[in-house]
ROKOL-977478 format. One record per residue (C-alpha): residue number from 1; z negated, x negated, y negated; residue in three letters. Coordinates in steps of 0.1 Angstrom, whole numbers, always signed. Each point is the difference from the previous one (the first is absolute). Layout:
<baros>
NUM_Z_X_Y_ALA
...
</baros>
This chain:
<baros>
1_+0_+0_+0_MET
2_+9_-14_-34_ASP
3_-23_-2_-30_SER
4_+16_+30_-17_GLN
5_-7_+23_+29_THR
6_-36_-13_+2_ILE
7_-4_+6_-38_HIS
8_+13_+36_+4_PHE
9_-25_+7_+29_LEU
10_-29_-14_-20_HIS
11_+11_+21_-30_HIS
12_+3_+32_+21_GLU
13_-34_-6_+14_LYS
14_-16_-6_-33_ASN
15_+16_+31_-14_GLU
16_-15_+21_+28_SER
17_-34_-11_-11_LEU
18_+5_+12_-36_HIS
19_+21_+31_+3_ASN
20_-29_+25_-1_GLY
21_+1_+7_+37_ASN
22_-16_-32_+12_GLY
23_-35_-8_+9_TYR
24_-23_-29_+1_SER
25_-21_-9_+31_ASN
26_-7_-35_-12_GLY
27_+28_-17_+18_ASN
28_+30_+14_-19_GLY
29_+18_+14_+30_ASN
30_+19_+27_-18_GLY
31_+3_+38_+2_ASP
32_-30_+14_+19_ALA
33_+22_+29_+13_ASN
34_+23_-25_+18_LEU
35_-25_-25_+13_VAL
36_-12_+4_+36_GLU
37_-22_-22_+22_TYR
38_+14_-12_+34_VAL
39_-21_-22_+22_ASN
40_-21_-11_-29_GLY
41_+29_-8_-24_PHE
42_+11_+20_-30_SER
43_+36_+9_+1_ILE
44_+25_+22_-18_ARG
45_+37_+9_+4_PRO
46_+23_-29_-8_GLY
47_+34_-3_-15_PHE
48_+23_+18_+25_PHE
49_+32_-15_-13_GLN
50_-13_-36_+1_GLN
51_+5_-13_+36_ASN
52_-22_-28_+13_GLY
53_-32_-13_-14_ALA
54_-7_-4_-37_TYR
55_-29_-11_-22_VAL
56_-15_+26_-24_VAL
57_-31_-2_-21_SER
58_-30_-7_+22_ASN
59_+19_+7_+32_GLY
60_+31_-2_+21_VAL
61_+25_+28_+8_GLY
62_+18_+3_+33_PHE
63_+30_+22_+7_THR
64_+19_+4_+33_VAL
65_+24_+25_+16_THR
66_+1_+15_+35_SER
67_+19_+31_+10_ILE
68_-15_+4_+34_GLY
69_-36_-12_-5_ALA
70_-29_+23_+6_GLU
71_-26_-23_-16_LEU
72_+3_-33_-19_VAL
73_-29_-24_-4_GLU
74_-2_-30_-24_LEU
75_-17_-30_+15_ALA
76_-15_-25_-25_LEU
77_-9_-36_+10_PHE
78_-16_-29_-17_ARG
79_+22_-31_+0_ARG
80_+2_-15_+35_TYR
81_-24_+26_+15_ALA
82_+8_+12_+35_LYS
83_-13_+35_-6_GLU
84_+3_+24_-29_PRO
85_-29_+5_-24_PHE
86_+13_+36_-6_ALA
87_+23_+25_+16_VAL
88_+8_+28_-23_LEU
89_+20_+31_+12_PRO
90_+22_+15_-27_PHE
91_-15_+34_-8_PRO
92_+22_+31_-6_PRO
93_-3_-5_-38_SER
94_+18_-34_+4_CYS
95_+30_+15_+18_GLN
96_+30_+16_-16_ILE
97_+28_+8_+24_GLY
98_+4_-30_+23_ASN
99_-14_-24_-26_VAL
100_-36_-13_+2_TYR
101_-14_-16_-31_SER
102_-36_-10_-8_MET
103_-18_-21_-25_ILE
104_-31_-18_+13_VAL
105_-25_-11_-27_PHE
106_-24_-29_-2_ASP
107_+20_-23_+23_ILE
108_+12_-35_-9_ASP
109_+37_-4_+6_TYR
110_-2_-38_-1_ILE
111_-19_-2_+33_ASP
112_+16_+30_+16_LEU
113_+23_+4_+30_GLU
114_+11_+34_+12_TYR
115_+21_+20_+26_CYS
116_+2_+35_+14_TYR
117_-7_+19_+31_ARG
118_+24_+29_+5_VAL
119_-9_+28_+24_HIS
120_+25_+25_+14_GLY
121_+18_+11_+32_PRO
122_+9_-25_+27_TYR
123_+32_+13_+16_GLU
124_+23_-30_+5_PRO
125_+28_+21_+14_GLU
126_+2_+16_-35_LYS
127_-4_-33_-17_GLY
128_-36_+7_-11_LEU
129_-23_-30_+8_VAL
130_-29_+6_-23_PHE
131_-31_-20_+10_ASP
132_-31_+4_-22_GLY
133_-17_-30_+17_SER
134_+26_-25_-14_ARG
135_+1_-14_-35_TYR
136_+33_+4_-19_CYS
137_+12_-23_-27_LEU
138_+9_+17_-33_ASP
139_+38_+4_-1_PRO
140_-2_-6_-38_TYR
141_-26_-29_+3_GLY
142_+8_-28_-25_LEU
143_-17_-27_+20_ALA
144_-9_-4_+37_VAL
145_-29_-19_+15_THR
146_-1_-17_+34_GLY
147_+28_-25_+4_GLN
148_-7_-21_-30_SER
149_+3_-34_+16_ASP
150_+34_-8_+17_TRP
151_-2_+1_+38_CYS
152_-38_+5_+0_VAL
153_-7_+30_+22_ARG
154_-21_+27_-15_ARG
155_-34_+7_+15_GLU
156_+4_+37_-3_ARG
157_+30_+22_+11_ASN
158_+2_+22_-31_ASP
159_+16_-5_-34_TYR
160_-16_+11_-32_ARG
161_+12_+3_-36_SER
162_-15_-15_-31_ARG
163_+0_+12_-36_ILE
164_+24_-19_-23_VAL
165_-7_-2_-37_TRP
166_+19_-26_-19_THR
167_+13_-3_-35_ASN
168_+24_-29_+6_PHE
169_+13_-19_-30_ASP
170_+38_-2_+2_TRP
171_-1_-21_-32_GLN
172_+34_-3_-17_ASP
173_+21_+5_+31_THR
174_+28_+25_+2_ARG
175_+21_+13_+29_LEU
176_+32_-21_+2_PRO
177_+22_+31_+6_GLU
178_+31_-20_+10_SER
179_+31_+18_+13_ARG
180_+1_+1_+38_MET
181_+32_-20_+2_GLU
182_-15_-27_-23_ASP
183_-27_-7_+26_LEU
184_-2_-26_+27_VAL
185_-26_+14_+24_ILE
186_-22_-24_+20_TYR
187_-16_+16_+31_GLU
188_-33_-17_+10_LEU
189_-32_+4_+20_HIS
190_-31_-4_-21_VAL
191_-19_-19_+27_ARG
192_+28_-20_+15_GLY
193_+13_-13_-33_PHE
194_-30_-22_-6_THR
195_-20_-1_+32_ARG
196_+14_-33_+13_HIS
197_-20_-31_-9_ASP
198_+31_-14_-17_SER
199_-1_+28_-27_SER
200_-25_-21_-20_GLY
201_-17_+31_-15_VAL
202_-38_+4_-3_GLN
203_-1_+35_+15_ARG
204_+27_+1_+27_PRO
205_+11_+33_+15_GLY
206_-11_+22_-29_THR
207_+12_+17_-32_PHE
208_-17_-29_-19_ALA
209_+19_-25_+21_GLY
210_+33_+17_-10_LEU
211_-10_-2_-36_ILE
212_-2_-38_+4_GLU
213_+36_+1_+12_LYS
214_+15_+18_-29_ILE
215_+13_-33_-15_PRO
216_+21_-4_+32_TYR
217_+15_+35_-4_LEU
218_+9_-8_-36_ILE
219_+16_-33_+11_ASP
220_+19_+17_+27_LEU
221_+12_+26_-25_GLY
222_-7_+33_+17_VAL
223_-10_+29_-23_ASN
224_-14_+24_+26_CYS
225_-24_-4_+29_VAL
226_-1_+26_+27_GLU
227_-34_-1_+17_LEU
228_-2_+9_+37_MET
229_-27_+26_+6_PRO
230_-31_-4_-21_VAL
231_-15_+34_+8_PHE
232_-32_-2_+20_GLU
233_+7_-8_+36_PHE
234_-20_-14_+29_ASN
235_+17_-31_+13_GLU
236_-23_+1_+30_MET
237_+12_+34_+11_PHE
238_+21_-13_+29_ASP
239_-16_-34_+6_GLU
240_+14_-16_+31_ARG
241_+2_-35_+15_TYR
242_+30_-17_+15_TYR
243_-3_-35_+14_GLU
244_-31_-6_-21_GLY
245_+15_+12_-33_ASN
246_-15_+29_-18_ARG
247_+26_+27_-9_LEU
248_-9_+25_-27_ILE
249_+16_+26_-24_ASP
250_+11_-28_-24_TYR
251_+27_+18_-19_TRP
252_-22_+30_-8_GLY
253_+24_+29_+6_TYR
254_-29_+22_+12_ASN
255_-16_+15_-31_PRO
256_-36_+13_+0_ILE
257_+0_+11_-36_SER
258_+28_+7_-25_PHE
259_-21_-7_-30_PHE
260_-21_-31_+9_ALA
261_+12_-36_-2_PRO
262_-7_-21_+30_ASN
263_-34_-15_-5_THR
264_+6_-30_+22_SER
265_+28_-11_-24_TYR
266_-27_-5_-27_SER
267_-16_-34_-3_SER
268_-34_+15_-10_ASN
269_-20_+31_+9_LYS
270_+9_+22_-30_GLU
271_-21_+29_+10_HIS
272_+3_+28_-26_HIS
273_+25_-22_-19_GLN
274_+24_+3_+29_GLU
275_+36_-7_-10_GLY
276_-7_-23_-28_THR
277_+15_-31_+17_GLU
278_+32_+19_+8_LEU
279_+2_+12_-36_LYS
280_-4_-36_-12_LYS
281_+29_-10_+22_LEU
282_+22_+28_-14_ILE
283_-11_-8_-36_ARG
284_+10_-36_+3_GLU
285_+33_+7_+17_LEU
286_+8_+25_-28_HIS
287_-10_-26_-25_ARG
288_+27_-22_+14_ASN
289_+27_+28_+1_GLY
290_-3_+5_+38_ILE
291_-1_+36_+13_GLU
292_-22_+11_+29_VAL
293_+12_+23_+28_PHE
294_-22_+12_+28_LEU
295_+13_+5_+36_ASP
296_-16_+34_+8_VAL
297_-4_+18_+33_VAL
298_-1_+37_-3_PHE
299_+16_+7_+33_ASN
300_-30_-5_+23_HIS
301_-36_-12_+0_THR
302_-23_-22_+21_ALA
303_-13_+30_+18_GLU
304_+27_-2_+26_GLY
305_+5_+26_+27_ASN
306_-24_+20_+22_GLU
307_-15_-33_+12_ASN
308_-3_-15_-35_GLY
309_-31_-3_-23_PRO
310_-15_+29_-19_PHE
311_-2_-12_-36_LEU
312_+7_+27_-26_ASN
313_+31_+22_+1_LEU
314_-6_+11_+36_LYS
315_-34_+12_-10_GLY
316_+9_+19_-31_PHE
317_+31_+19_+12_ASP
318_+19_-17_+29_ASN
319_+26_+28_+3_ASN
320_+7_-2_-38_VAL
321_+3_-38_-4_TYR
322_+20_-8_+31_TYR
323_+32_+13_+16_MET
324_-10_+15_+33_LEU
325_+18_+15_+29_THR
326_-6_+36_+11_GLY
327_-28_-12_+24_ASP
328_-18_-21_-26_GLY
329_+14_-34_+8_ARG
330_+11_-25_-26_TYR
331_+37_-4_-9_GLN
332_+9_-36_-3_ASN
333_+29_-5_-24_PHE
334_-18_-31_-13_SER
335_-2_-19_+33_GLY
336_-37_-5_-7_CYS
337_-16_+30_+17_GLY
338_+0_+27_-26_ASN
339_+21_+13_-29_THR
340_-14_+12_-33_LEU
341_+10_+36_-8_ASN
342_+13_-11_-33_ALA
343_+15_+33_-11_ASN
344_-30_+21_+4_HIS
345_-12_+9_-35_PRO
346_-35_-16_+6_ILE
347_+16_-32_+12_VAL
348_+26_+0_-28_GLN
349_-28_+2_-25_GLN
350_-19_-29_+17_LEU
351_+31_-22_-1_ILE
352_+9_+8_-36_ARG
353_-36_-5_-11_ASP
354_-1_-34_+17_SER
355_+32_-11_-18_LEU
356_-12_+12_-33_ARG
357_-33_-18_+5_TYR
358_+16_-33_+7_TRP
359_+24_+4_-30_VAL
360_-27_+11_-25_THR
361_-30_-21_+12_GLU
362_+18_-31_+13_TYR
363_+32_+1_-21_ARG
364_+22_-4_+31_ILE
365_+37_-2_-9_ASP
366_+16_+13_+32_GLY
367_-4_+10_+36_PHE
368_+19_-8_+32_ARG
369_-6_+29_+24_PHE
370_-3_-11_+36_ASP
371_+21_+21_+24_LEU
372_+7_+23_-29_ALA
373_+23_+24_+20_SER
374_-32_+15_+15_ILE
375_-9_+12_-35_LEU
376_+31_+22_+2_GLY
377_-9_+17_+33_ARG
378_-13_+35_+1_SER
379_-33_+10_+16_GLU
380_+18_+5_+33_ASP
381_+16_-35_-3_GLY
382_+35_+12_-8_SER
383_+18_-17_-30_PRO
384_+0_+20_-32_LEU
385_+30_+3_-23_ASN
386_-21_+0_-32_ASN
387_-34_-15_+9_PRO
388_-26_+13_-24_PRO
389_-22_-31_+1_LEU
390_+29_-24_-8_LEU
391_+12_+23_-28_LYS
392_-34_+4_-15_ASN
393_-6_-38_+0_ILE
394_+34_-5_-16_ALA
395_-9_+25_-28_TYR
396_-37_-8_-4_ASP
397_-5_-7_-37_PRO
398_-26_-28_+6_ILE
399_+24_-17_+24_LEU
400_+30_+4_-22_SER
401_+4_-37_-8_HIS
402_-12_-11_+34_THR
403_+25_-16_+24_LYS
404_+4_+18_+33_LEU
405_+14_-17_+31_ILE
406_+5_+16_+33_ALA
407_+3_-16_+34_GLU
408_+25_+26_+9_ALA
409_-6_+4_+37_TRP
410_-28_+7_+25_ASP
411_-9_-7_+36_ALA
412_+12_+35_+10_GLY
413_+36_-9_-5_GLY
414_+6_+14_-35_LEU
415_+21_-25_-18_TYR
416_+8_+9_-36_GLN
417_+13_-32_-16_VAL
418_+25_+13_-27_GLY
419_-12_+36_+4_SER
420_-37_-1_-9_PHE
421_-8_+28_-24_PRO
422_-1_-16_-34_SER
423_+3_+21_-32_TRP
424_+11_-33_-14_LYS
425_-35_-13_+3_ARG
426_-3_-14_+35_TRP
427_+14_-34_+9_SER
428_+4_-11_+37_GLU
429_-5_-30_+21_TRP
430_+37_-5_+8_ASN
431_-1_-6_+37_GLY
432_+38_+1_+1_ARG
433_+0_-30_-24_TYR
434_-22_-20_+23_ARG
435_+20_+8_+31_ASP
436_+35_-3_-15_ASP
437_-7_-33_-17_LEU
438_-17_-15_+30_ARG
439_+30_+9_+22_ARG
440_+25_-14_-25_PHE
441_-18_-31_-10_LEU
442_-3_-11_+36_LYS
443_+37_+5_+5_GLY
444_+4_+33_+18_ASP
445_+35_+14_-1_ALA
446_+8_+33_-16_GLY
447_-29_-2_-25_THR
448_+16_-13_-32_ALA
449_+7_+33_-18_LYS
450_-34_+13_+8_ALA
451_-16_-32_-14_ALA
452_+20_+2_-32_ALA
453_-11_+36_-5_LEU
454_-37_-10_+4_ARG
455_+3_-29_-25_ILE
456_+17_+22_-25_ALA
457_-29_+24_-1_GLY
458_+6_+23_+30_SER
459_+17_+27_-21_HIS
460_+14_+15_+32_ASP
461_-36_+8_+8_LEU
462_-14_+5_-35_TYR
463_+26_+14_-23_HIS
464_-11_-8_-36_PRO
465_+5_+36_-12_ASP
466_-24_+13_+27_ALA
467_-24_-29_+4_ARG
468_+3_-22_-31_GLY
469_+3_-38_+2_ASN
470_-34_-8_+13_ASP
471_-1_+17_+34_ALA
472_+7_-30_+22_SER
473_-28_-25_+8_ILE
474_+19_-28_+16_ASN
475_-17_-23_+26_PHE
476_+10_-22_+29_ILE
477_-36_-6_+13_THR
478_-33_+18_-5_CYS
479_-35_-2_+16_HIS
480_+13_+19_+30_ASP
481_+24_-23_+19_GLY
482_+11_-36_-1_PHE
483_-6_-23_-30_THR
484_+31_-14_-16_LEU
485_-6_-33_+18_HIS
486_-3_+17_+33_ASP
487_+30_+22_-6_LEU
488_+21_-32_+5_TYR
489_-22_-17_+26_THR
490_-4_+27_+27_TYR
491_+23_+23_+18_ASN
492_-29_+18_+17_GLU
493_-35_+11_-10_LYS
494_-29_-21_+12_HIS
495_-29_+24_-1_ASN
496_-21_-11_+30_LEU
497_-29_-9_-22_ALA
498_-3_+37_-9_ASN
499_-12_+7_+35_GLY
500_+26_+26_+10_TRP
501_+21_-22_+22_ASN
502_+27_-2_-27_ASN
503_+6_+38_+2_ALA
504_-10_+6_-37_ASP
505_+22_-6_-30_GLY
506_+37_+6_-7_GLU
507_+25_-11_+27_ASN
508_+31_+1_-22_PHE
509_-7_-26_-28_ASN
510_+36_-8_-9_LEU
511_-10_-37_-1_SER
512_+16_-32_+10_TRP
513_-17_-32_+12_ASN
514_+29_-23_-10_CYS
515_+5_-11_+36_GLY
516_-36_-9_+9_THR
517_-29_+24_+6_GLU
518_-30_-10_-20_GLY
519_-8_-31_-21_GLU
520_+24_-29_+2_SER
521_+1_-36_-13_ASP
522_+38_-1_+1_ASP
523_+11_-8_-36_PRO
524_+32_+20_+4_ARG
525_-19_+31_+10_ILE
526_-26_-4_-27_LEU
527_+27_-3_-27_ARG
528_+17_+31_+13_LEU
529_-32_+20_+1_ARG
530_-9_-10_-36_LEU
531_+35_+9_-11_ARG
532_-2_+35_+16_LEU
533_-34_+6_-16_ALA
534_+15_-10_-34_LYS
535_+30_+23_+7_ASN
536_-23_+29_+5_ALA
537_-21_-7_-31_LEU
538_+30_-5_-22_CYS
539_+17_+32_+12_VAL
540_-33_+20_-3_LEU
541_-6_-12_-35_LEU
542_+36_+6_-11_ALA
543_+1_+36_+13_SER
544_-2_+31_-20_HIS
545_-31_+20_+6_GLY
546_-36_-14_+1_THR
547_-6_-30_+22_PRO
548_-32_-4_+20_MET
549_-12_-33_+14_LEU
550_-25_-5_+28_ARG
551_-27_-24_-10_ALA
552_+4_-34_+15_GLY
553_+38_+3_+6_ASP
554_+6_-22_-31_GLU
555_-19_-28_+16_MET
556_+12_+4_+36_GLY
557_-29_+19_+15_LYS
558_+2_+3_+38_THR
559_-18_+23_+24_GLN
560_+13_-19_+30_SER
561_+23_+29_+9_GLY
562_-27_+27_-1_ASN
563_+17_+30_-16_ASN
564_-30_+23_+1_ASN
565_-30_-20_-12_ALA
566_-21_+31_-9_TYR
567_-30_-13_+20_CYS
568_+2_-37_-8_GLN
569_-27_-11_-24_ASP
570_+8_-37_+3_ASN
571_+26_-26_-8_GLU
572_+27_+22_+15_ILE
573_-3_+24_-30_SER
574_-17_-21_-27_TRP
575_+21_-18_-26_ILE
576_-2_-38_+6_ASP
577_+3_-15_-35_TRP
578_+10_-33_+15_ASN
579_+33_+17_+5_ASP
580_+7_-4_-37_LEU
581_+2_-38_+4_GLU
582_+18_+2_+34_ARG
583_+26_+24_-14_ASN
584_+1_-9_-36_ALA
585_+38_+3_-1_ASP
586_-1_+36_+12_LEU
587_-27_+9_-25_PHE
588_+19_-16_-29_ALA
589_+31_+19_+9_PHE
590_-19_+33_+2_THR
591_-17_-5_-33_ARG
592_+33_-9_-17_TRP
593_+17_+31_+14_MET
594_-28_+23_-11_ILE
595_+2_-13_-36_ARG
596_+38_+1_-1_TYR
597_+0_+36_+12_ARG
598_-25_+11_-26_LEU
599_+21_-15_-28_THR
600_+34_+14_+10_HIS
601_+4_+38_-1_PRO
602_+33_+0_+19_SER
603_-19_-10_+31_LEU
604_-25_+29_-2_ARG
605_+18_+32_-12_ASN
606_+8_-11_-35_GLY
607_-14_+22_-28_LYS
608_+34_+2_-17_LYS
609_+35_-3_+14_PRO
610_+23_-28_-11_ALA
611_+19_+6_-31_ASN
612_+32_-14_+16_CYS
613_+2_+31_+22_GLY
614_-4_-16_+34_LEU
615_-19_+20_+25_ARG
616_-36_-9_+7_GLU
617_+7_-11_+36_VAL
618_+33_-7_+18_ARG
619_+5_-11_+36_PHE
620_+25_-27_+11_PHE
621_+12_-17_+31_GLY
622_+8_-37_+2_PRO
623_+34_+5_-16_ASP
624_-14_+17_-31_ALA
625_+14_+33_+12_GLU
626_-20_+31_+8_THR
627_-25_-5_+29_LEU
628_+14_+15_+32_THR
629_-15_+13_+31_ASP
630_+13_-29_+21_ASP
631_-23_-1_+30_HIS
632_+1_-38_+2_GLU
633_-5_-6_-37_ASN
634_-33_-19_-8_ARG
635_+5_-6_-37_PHE
636_-9_+22_-29_ILE
637_+4_-6_-37_GLY
638_-17_+21_-27_LEU
639_+8_-2_-37_PHE
640_-27_+13_-24_PHE
641_+5_+8_-37_ALA
642_-24_+12_-27_ALA
643_-13_-8_-34_ARG
644_-23_-30_-2_ASN
645_-38_+3_-6_ALA
646_+4_-6_-38_ALA
647_+29_+25_-1_ASP
648_+21_-26_-18_THR
649_+27_-4_+25_ASP
650_+13_+10_+35_ASP
651_-12_-19_+30_GLU
652_+18_-4_+33_PHE
653_-11_-12_+35_HIS
654_+18_-5_+32_TYR
655_-19_+0_+33_LEU
656_+19_-15_+30_ALA
657_-17_+4_+34_VAL
658_+16_-17_+30_ASN
659_-17_+9_+33_ALA
660_+26_-17_+21_SER
661_-5_-32_+19_TRP
662_+31_-13_-17_GLU
663_+5_-10_-37_GLY
664_+26_+18_-21_ALA
665_+20_-2_-32_ASP
666_-6_+30_-21_VAL
667_+20_+13_-29_ARG
668_-21_+9_-30_LEU
669_+4_+33_-19_PRO
670_+17_-1_-34_LYS
671_-22_-3_-30_LEU
672_+4_+13_-36_PRO
673_+18_-25_-22_SER
674_-21_-29_-12_GLY
675_-23_-2_+30_HIS
676_-3_-24_+29_ALA
677_-22_+0_+32_TYR
678_-26_-26_+7_GLN
679_-21_-3_+32_ILE
680_-37_+5_-5_ILE
681_-10_+4_+37_VAL
682_+16_-15_+30_ASN
683_-21_+1_+31_THR
684_+26_-20_+19_GLY
685_-6_-31_-20_ASP
686_-13_-24_+26_GLU
687_-14_-24_-27_THR
688_-27_+25_-9_GLY
689_+14_+5_-35_ASN
690_+6_+36_+7_ASP
691_-13_+19_-31_HIS
692_-4_-1_-37_GLY
693_+3_-32_-20_ASP
694_+5_-20_+32_SER
695_+33_+17_+6_VAL
696_+30_-12_-18_SER
697_+2_+19_-33_GLN
698_+37_-7_-6_GLN
699_+22_+31_-3_PRO
700_+23_+6_+30_LEU
701_+35_-9_-10_THR
702_+17_+17_+30_ALA
703_-2_+35_+11_ASN
704_-8_-10_+35_VAL
705_-36_-5_+13_LEU
706_-8_-20_+31_THR
707_-30_+14_+18_ILE
708_-16_-16_+30_GLY
709_-9_+16_+33_ALA
710_-29_+24_-1_ARG
711_-5_-5_-37_SER
712_-5_+19_-32_VAL
713_+14_-9_-34_ILE
714_-10_+17_-33_LEU
715_+22_-6_-30_CYS
716_-5_+9_-36_ARG
717_+29_+4_-24_ALA
718_-5_-15_-34_ASP
719_+20_-1_-32_ARG
720_+20_-32_-4_ILE
</baros>
């Protein structure tokens, strides 16, 4: 709750003491007609439209909702206590409809933990699993106790919420509010980014540790970080051992609370100041012009199926919060045991309130929605043509400037890349970009035309009139799958360390090991792998749409062929900062390409078309003629035209991509009079002088370009 809300609640309370209807009993507890006594505590009806727990004058208010409950009890605990010091049933006066709201006076929120016991019918075949003997976490709780230290098992089996009251000083920072196509997104895991000893930070594996690495992000040049899940989760939920190694829920895609930051990512026990360290991280990123996106999971929860834990939503209204079959079993479109019933009005409100909270209280700039196609399914699981949740998020006034990115598929087979409902608000992880570019760049036949379409912005999938110019989030690698290094080092996944006999993870990786499976000391293979990695980075950062990089790819991060490291809290997943020195050439190339992209609008959907009248993007074959559908063609050329960043002149670029194992002579497209090409990137330069100032800056005097095997050349056309 922010300071303005708290001030309002204090004001409302004080007014009630002086409006002529109040009373005084020596403790200032408000209207005598409203105050009751329950188990020794004075209480009164709370604020029925304020979900969760909130501080008021001389007390704390608690509001929850349950459609099927017959009795709801509030359990109050001292900090770390095993048993509650009070259990207070909500009296009839504190219930309106299905909402239970009660203010409890004379309790200190600073040392308070709380949860609920919800009584009702137990009829599993109808989806009703109320159990008044269990403690349920507040669905709107802003902080969660229990798993505060990473991988330290809790002594008790229940979770509790804490009261959060902060008045964080955002100082002079403002939201960057960059255009989506002007971003370079950098996907990272909060713990894995700094956990390795080589990170050199004082507080590794935490939000504070990430703050210490902001200078690196600035140096790299990215202007947006996408944090893998930071909602509260229990990494010990599925603890296993395989060959002596502990396996846990490292990624965090099993949320426990949609409002609470993960306490074990904080370097200190913040207690009632929960979230301050994350806010400091966001503030400092914003101060440096870097936006912050959250990877959010609203498709399932950590409660799993019938055999999963009983944490919160099962206890409040199992048949409301989850998609169930006719006999009360859990539908599993998420692949994780349950599926959130996202288009039930109660669940819609919960999700929208969560998003609004993160935007208003944490100043989050955008969200990437995990398995977002689930959010477009009806309560019976069938896809909706006009999903109310997605539409309401798109038109929500608080979220109007917030970027929305959908992972436009789910584990139930619904694949919506290019067709995700958008209202010109939703962008998509472009899985077609990943797959088409992987195929083409490794030399597959029949893929040139598709690759060219992806580089040009995928307008065949996202027509600008219907989707705008910022629908496509382009990526070649992400957390799920091979790293960029491994993409050209392994033909097959190597996931034995996950303990599933290599049965987990994607089988079709569209990768190529360059002739040897795994690491090699053959100089020829090493040069080829480095060139292929640079090819991928150059193409990605010269493509229209918004590029996303996986953290560590710029320094050659490997996972030893593991393409599903969700359970690996070790060197397999952690960033090894020694890679910066080992792969300095790759890092320098990536950094230069990021900076070059951000200063040349023609490579990122130019704000203004070129005055000369040339189209924004044109495709060419090796003969400077229109690109054909020749099945054996492995060359594409793309010509980009737009006004430059200063709007003082037109700028032109030509991207030549040769995925063949043979070099070629390529004819260059004609330029407006007074211009000449010069090479600024040539990944085929075996001397290592392959980008920027190290490349010959002399204008090309002929209209023929010689491109090496499996190479990319980027040319700029300058006035002469």
